[in-house]
Structures are given as structure tokens and as C-alpha cells.
C-alpha positions in Angstrom: -59.8 -8.2 16.9 -61.4 -6.2 14.1 -64.7 -4.9 15.6 -65.6 -3.0 12.5 -66.0 -6.2 10.5 -68.4 -7.5 13.2 -70.9 -4.8 12.2 -73.5 -5.8 9.5 -72.8 -4.5 6.1 -74.6 -1.2 5.4 -75.4 -2.5 1.9 -76.9 -5.8 2.9 -80.6 -6.2 2.2 -81.2 -7.8 5.6 -79.7 -4.9 7.5 -81.7 -2.4 5.3 -84.9 -4.3 5.9 -84.3 -4.3 9.7 -83.7 -0.5 9.6 -86.9 0.1 7.7 -88.9 -2.1 10.0 -87.3 -0.6 13.2 -87.8 3.0 12.0 -90.2 3.3 9.1 -90.0 7.1 9.2 -86.3 7.1 8.4 -84.5 6.4 5.1 -82.9 3.0 5.0 -79.3 3.2 6.0 -78.4 1.1 3.0 -78.3 4.3 0.9 -75.9 6.0 3.2 -72.4 6.5 1.8 -69.4 7.3 4.1 -67.8 9.8 1.7 -68.6 13.5 2.0 -70.4 14.8 -1.0 -71.6 18.4 -1.8 -75.0 19.2 -0.5 -77.7 19.7 -3.1 -79.3 22.9 -2.0 -81.3 23.7 -5.1 -84.5 23.6 -3.1 -83.2 26.3 -0.8 -82.0 28.6 -3.6 -85.2 28.7 -5.7 -85.1 31.0 -8.7 -82.6 33.6 -7.4 -79.0 32.4 -7.7 -75.8 34.2 -6.7 -72.7 32.7 -8.4 -69.3 32.4 -6.7 -68.2 35.3 -8.8 -71.1 37.5 -7.8 -71.1 36.7 -4.0 -68.2 38.9 -3.2 -69.7 42.2 -4.6 -73.1 41.2 -3.1 -71.5 40.6 0.3 -69.7 43.9 0.1 -73.0 45.7 -0.6 -74.5 43.9 2.4 -71.7 45.2 4.6 -72.9 48.8 3.9 -76.7 48.3 4.2 -76.7 48.6 8.0 -74.1 51.3 7.9 -76.2 53.4 5.5 -79.3 52.9 7.7 -77.3 54.0 10.7 -76.1 57.2 8.9 -79.7 57.9 7.7 -80.9 57.6 11.3 -78.3 59.9 12.6 -79.1 62.5 10.0 -82.9 62.2 10.4 -82.5 62.6 14.2 -80.4 65.7 13.7 -77.3 64.2 15.3 -75.0 64.8 12.3 -73.0 67.7 14.0 -69.4 66.5 14.3 -70.3 63.0 12.9 -68.0 63.2 9.9 -65.1 64.6 11.9 -64.8 61.2 13.7 -67.6 58.9 12.6 -67.1 56.2 15.2 -67.1 58.7 18.0 -69.9 60.6 16.3 -72.2 57.5 16.3 -71.5 56.9 20.0 -72.2 60.6 20.7 -75.4 60.4 18.7 -76.5 57.4 20.8 -75.7 59.3 24.0 -77.6 62.4 22.9 -80.6 60.5 21.8 -80.7 58.5 25.1 -80.5 61.8 27.0 -83.4 63.2 25.0 -85.4 60.1 25.9 -85.4 58.6 22.4 -84.2 55.2 23.4 -85.7 53.5 20.3 -83.6 55.6 17.9 -80.5 55.2 20.1 -80.9 51.4 20.1 -81.5 51.4 16.4 -78.2 53.1 15.7 -76.4 50.7 18.0 -78.0 47.7 16.3 -77.1 49.0 12.9 -73.5 49.6 14.1 -73.2 46.1 15.5 -74.8 44.6 12.4 -72.3 46.5 10.2 -69.4 45.2 12.2 -70.6 41.6 11.9 -71.1 42.0 8.2 -67.5 43.1 7.8 -66.4 40.0 9.7 -68.6 37.7 7.6 -67.4 39.3 4.4 -63.8 38.4 5.2 -64.5 34.8 5.9 -66.8 34.3 3.0 -64.4 35.9 0.6 -61.6 33.7 1.8 -63.7 30.6 1.5 -64.9 31.5 -2.0 -61.3 32.2 -3.2 -60.0 29.0 -1.7 -62.8 27.0 -3.5 -62.2 28.8 -6.8 -58.4 28.4 -6.7 -58.8 24.6 -6.0 -61.2 24.1 -8.8 -64.5 23.4 -7.0 -67.1 23.3 -9.8 -69.5 26.2 -10.0 -72.5 23.9 -9.8 -71.3 23.1 -6.2 -70.5 26.7 -5.3 -73.6 28.5 -6.5 -76.2 26.9 -4.2 -73.9 27.5 -1.2 -73.2 31.1 -2.0 -76.9 31.8 -2.8 -78.0 30.3 0.5 -75.3 32.3 2.3 -76.6 35.6 0.8 -80.1 34.6 1.9 -78.8 34.1 5.5 -77.1 37.4 5.4 -80.2 39.2 4.2 -82.3 37.6 6.9 -79.7 38.2 9.5 -79.5 41.9 8.6 -83.3 42.3 8.7 -83.5 40.5 12.1 -80.7 42.5 13.6 -81.9 46.0 12.4 -85.6 45.7 12.9 -85.7 45.0 16.6 -84.5 43.4 19.8 -87.5 41.1 20.5 -86.5 37.8 22.0 -87.7 35.7 19.0 -85.7 37.9 16.6 -82.5 37.7 18.7 -82.8 33.9 18.9 -83.7 33.5 15.2 -80.8 35.8 14.3 -78.3 33.7 16.2 -79.6 30.5 14.5 -79.4 32.3 11.1 -75.9 33.4 11.9 -74.9 29.8 12.8 -76.3 28.5 9.5 -74.3 31.2 7.6 -71.2 30.3 9.4 -71.8 26.6 8.7 -72.1 27.4 5.0 -68.8 29.3 5.0 -67.2 26.4 6.8 -68.6 23.9 4.3 -67.4 26.0 1.4 -63.9 26.2 3.0 -64.0 22.4 3.5 -64.8 21.9 -0.2 -62.0 24.2 -1.2 -59.5 22.6 1.1 -60.3 19.0 0.0 -60.5 19.6 -3.8 -57.6 19.1 -6.1 -56.8 22.0 -8.5 
């Protein structure tokens, strides 16, 4: 019993007409293709484009944006003493000192910057691996650029949301933006793993 053959053909006009009548707001299923094609994300990328060659240096710069903000905050709050001797312990000490002084906002800002920096390091590793996999396996630049540009956009938005505050709408939006960025990396890795060099 071949139950797949019992389904109506997706390319038949009658089935497409039924789909259009049953759900006029949806695109007719007759245009659906079962093979996986690269997403056309030109509408997401606009005028600014980051090529697959440029995404790695841009991602590396984005790693150090929250770190730089953290260091500037530590310096401006006069918590630099002993920081350079052991920077990771120095940041934790600065947070403790600021919390003791009652400057909870500065302490939380430093913590958010540190967490954002650590997440950016992790994201950098996965994006670099996905880009290199795609490049080695010959994925065309026309397919890569929209994905890498959208990923940079998600990282910029993620960094801004993380650093600027802990309001509920920002934390929720940040998680969604992170998930989109991770999906883009996964899609890029998929393209790289299914392409033939």
C-alpha cells in the first residue's frame, strides 16, 4: 500500500484551486517545492552587505565591543586598581565594590557587558566554522552574503539589547534575536555541508 500516491498531486490545478478557495490568504501549495533552496534575504539586508570574507573580521570586532564598554565602565567608576593584574577577577571585584557602594546600576552594567562578551566569543566560533565550511564546499557568494549580513545585524541588535538594560521586553527580544542568529548559523552550516566542492 503506497499511501503517498493516494495524496493529490501538489502540481495539479484542482488541488491548487482547492487550496486557494480553502485558504485565500495563503499562497497556493502548487508552488511549493520539496527541495531545500537558499533563502532570498535581500529584503532583510537592505543596502549594507557583509560578504562571507568580511564577516569574520566584523564578528571579531563585535566580540570586543561589550568588553571595551566593560573596561570603560570600570575605569570611569574608578575600579581599575588591580584590574590588569587579573582582569577576570578584577571585573568581579569591581562589581562587588560597586554593589557595596550602592551603585547597583554600574555593577549590573559591567556584568551584562561581561556576559555579552562571552556570548559573542561563542557566537564567533560557530559563525567562523560555518562560513569556512560553506567557503570550502563552494557555496556561491550570492547565497552567503545575505546570510552573513543578516547575522551581523542580529549580533548588533543582540549586543545593544544586552548592554542597554535588563527590562523584560529587552531580555525577551534578546533571546529571540539570539535564536534567529543561531538559526542563520545553522542554515549556513547546512548549506556548507550539503554543497559539493
